[in-house]
C-alpha positions in Angstrom: 7.3 -52.5 -43.7 10.9 -53.1 -42.6 12.1 -50.1 -44.6 9.3 -47.9 -43.2 10.2 -48.9 -39.7 13.8 -48.1 -40.2 13.1 -44.8 -41.8 10.8 -43.8 -38.9 13.4 -44.9 -36.3 16.1 -42.9 -38.0 13.9 -39.9 -38.2 13.1 -40.1 -34.5 16.8 -40.6 -33.6 17.7 -37.5 -35.6 15.0 -35.5 -33.8 16.2 -36.6 -30.4 19.8 -35.8 -31.2 18.7 -32.4 -32.5 16.9 -31.7 -29.2 19.9 -32.7 -27.1 22.1 -30.3 -29.0 19.7 -27.3 -29.0 18.4 -27.4 -25.4 21.8 -27.0 -23.6 22.9 -24.4 -26.1 19.8 -22.3 -25.5 19.9 -22.7 -21.7 23.5 -22.2 -21.2 23.6 -19.1 -23.3 21.3 -17.4 -20.8 22.8 -15.1 -18.2 19.9 -13.6 -16.4 18.9 -12.7 -12.8 15.5 -12.3 -11.1 14.1 -11.8 -7.6 13.3 -15.1 -6.0 11.7 -14.4 -2.6 9.1 -16.8 -1.2 6.5 -16.6 1.5 4.0 -19.0 3.1 3.7 -22.2 1.1 6.8 -21.4 -0.9 4.8 -19.0 -3.0 6.8 -16.4 -4.9 6.1 -12.8 -3.6 7.1 -9.4 -4.9 6.3 -7.6 -1.6 7.1 -8.1 2.0 5.4 -6.3 4.9 7.4 -6.1 8.2 7.0 -4.3 11.5 9.3 -3.4 14.4 6.5 -3.8 17.0 7.6 -7.2 18.1 11.2 -6.2 18.3 12.7 -5.2 21.7 12.6 -1.4 22.1 16.4 -1.2 22.1 16.5 -2.8 18.6 16.8 0.1 16.1 17.6 -1.9 13.0 16.1 -4.8 11.0 17.9 -6.6 8.2 15.8 -7.7 5.3 17.6 -10.2 2.9 16.3 -10.0 -0.7 17.3 -13.0 -2.7 18.5 -12.5 -6.3 18.6 -15.7 -8.3 20.7 -16.7 -11.4 19.0 -18.1 -14.5 21.8 -19.8 -16.4 25.2 -21.2 -15.5 27.4 -20.2 -12.6 30.7 -18.5 -13.6 34.2 -18.8 -12.3 34.3 -15.1 -11.4 32.2 -12.6 -9.5 29.6 -10.7 -11.5 28.0 -7.4 -10.5 24.2 -7.1 -10.5 22.6 -3.8 -11.3 20.0 -2.9 -8.5 18.3 0.4 -7.9 16.2 1.4 -4.9 13.5 4.1 -4.9 10.9 5.4 -2.5 8.3 8.1 -2.3 8.4 8.5 1.5 11.7 6.8 2.8 15.1 8.4 2.6 18.4 6.4 2.4 20.5 7.0 5.5 17.5 8.1 7.5 15.0 5.3 7.0 17.1 2.6 5.5 20.7 1.6 4.6 22.0 -0.3 1.5 25.0 -2.5 1.2 28.0 -1.1 -0.6 28.7 -2.1 -4.2 30.2 -5.5 -3.1 26.7 -6.3 -1.8 25.3 -6.4 -5.3 27.5 -9.1 -6.7 26.8 -12.7 -7.6 29.8 -14.6 -6.3 31.8 -17.0 -8.4 30.3 -20.4 -8.5 27.0 -19.3 -6.9 23.5 -19.4 -8.2 22.0 -16.9 -5.8 22.9 -14.3 -3.2 21.1 -12.0 -0.7 21.0 -8.3 -1.2 20.4 -7.2 2.4 18.6 -3.9 3.1 18.8 -2.5 6.7 15.6 -0.8 7.9 16.0 1.9 10.6 13.5 2.3 13.4 12.4 5.9 13.5 9.6 7.7 15.4 7.8 8.4 12.1 7.2 4.6 11.8 4.8 4.7 14.7 2.3 6.6 12.6 3.3 5.9 9.0 4.1 3.0 6.8 7.1 3.5 4.5 7.9 1.6 1.3 11.0 1.1 -0.7 11.2 -0.7 -4.0 14.1 -2.6 -5.4 14.4 -2.9 -9.2 16.8 -5.1 -11.3 18.4 -3.7 -14.5 20.3 -5.3 -17.3 24.0 -4.7 -17.4 27.0 -6.2 -19.3 26.8 -9.4 -17.3 23.0 -10.1 -17.1 19.8 -9.7 -19.0 16.3 -9.9 -17.5 14.8 -12.9 -19.3 12.2 -13.6 -16.6 10.2 -10.5 -15.6 7.2 -12.1 -13.9 5.8 -15.4 -12.8 2.2 -16.5 -13.0 0.9 -18.4 -10.0 -2.4 -19.8 -8.9 -3.6 -16.7 -7.1 -1.7 -13.9 -8.9 1.2 -12.9 -11.0 4.4 -11.8 -9.2 7.0 -9.5 -10.6 10.5 -10.9 -10.6 12.3 -7.6 -11.4 10.7 -5.4 -8.8 10.5 -6.2 -5.0 8.9 -3.9 -2.4 9.5 -3.7 1.3 6.7 -2.1 3.4 7.7 -1.3 6.9 6.4 0.4 10.0 6.4 0.3 13.8 2.6 -0.1 14.0 0.1 -2.9 14.6 -2.4 -4.1 12.1 -4.1 -6.2 14.7 -3.7 -7.1 18.4 -1.0 -9.7 19.2 -2.3 -13.3 19.3 -2.1 -13.7 23.1 -3.5 -10.3 24.1 -6.4 -11.0 26.6 -9.0 -8.2 26.3 -10.9 -9.6 29.3 -7.9 -8.7 31.4 -6.0 -5.9 29.7 -9.0 -4.3 27.9 -9.2 -3.2 24.3 -5.8 -3.4 22.6 -3.9 -0.2 21.8 -0.3 0.4 20.9 0.1 2.9 23.7 -0.8 0.2 26.2 1.5 -2.3 24.6 4.5 -0.1 24.4 4.1 1.0 28.0 3.8 -2.5 29.3 6.9 -3.7 27.4 9.0 -0.7 28.5 8.0 -0.6 32.2 8.0 -4.4 32.8 10.9 -5.2 30.4 8.7 -7.7 28.5 9.8 -9.0 25.1 7.2 -7.8 22.7 7.0 -11.1 20.9 5.9 -12.8 24.1 2.4 -11.5 23.3 2.2 -13.8 20.4 2.7 -16.9 22.5 -0.2 -17.9 24.7 2.0 -20.4 26.5 4.2 -17.6 27.7 1.6 -14.9 28.1 -0.7 -16.9 30.4 -3.8 -15.5 32.0 -2.2 -15.3 35.5 0.8 -13.5 34.0 -1.5 -11.0 32.3 -3.4 -10.4 35.6 0.0 -9.7 37.2 0.9 -7.3 34.3 -2.4 -5.5 34.9 -1.7 -5.0 38.6 1.8 -3.8 38.0 1.1 -1.4 35.2 -2.0 0.1 36.8 0.1 0.8 40.0 2.8 2.4 37.8 0.3 4.6 36.0 -1.2 5.7 39.4 2.2 6.6 40.7 3.2 8.6 37.6 -0.2 10.3 37.5 0.3 11.4 41.1 3.6 13.0 40.1 1.9 14.7 37.2 -0.8 16.2 39.4 1.8 17.4 41.9 3.6 19.2 39.1 6.6 16.9 39.2 8.5 15.2 36.3 6.6 12.1 35.2 6.7 9.4 32.5 4.8 11.0 29.6 4.2 7.6 28.1 1.4 7.0 30.5 -0.7 9.5 28.6 -3.0 8.0 26.0 -2.4 10.0 22.7 -6.0 9.4 21.7 -7.5 11.0 24.8 -4.8 13.1 26.4 -5.5 11.4 29.7 -3.6 8.6 31.6 -4.0 5.2 29.9 -6.8 3.1 31.3 -6.9 -0.7 31.2 -10.6 -1.3 30.9 
């Protein structure tokens, strides 16, 4: 029994030593990168949807940081990462801007970095969503060992990341009060924010956009529309933003 015990102990020790030797070698030999962008609940996502509608009207750009993560050991020197960007309906320089080559580099000693895409606010975004897709590629510095990640709800790509952007609403802002301002429309929203210099994001905060404030907004914007409509009827220059694109008539808050 004593011999059997010693033999078993020796075998287990050898096995453990073997694991200790192989695991670091396998891991540290990896030099790989992947997209590591997380949304609500720290869930990995391969798509983000953004809109300019809550940005002040004078804001014409939006920066979207896309995190690229290292799988392996940090190095003592900078290492370029190969990233391509494609789109079927967005044009670089018109709809978005990319960082220069120095923006696609994993810095020395770091395990991740942000590749920042700048979205440009254009008139087209008021009627159309645009999509750009970033894709990682292997190069002399990095492989793509991890291409997707399975999660509870779905499987997310870790080598492709899409940015969907527009200047449109998918639903009314959280604090919009239909009993005061009527059915929501983007034409109403844009006119209010422009004429009364209201931060668009205020409409997502009920503590800011109180009922009395919305009643004040209704009074002011209705008066403004009446004044501009009178100019229009008199053949004078007027604010064309008072016209509802859906009807061709002045906007009505009802």
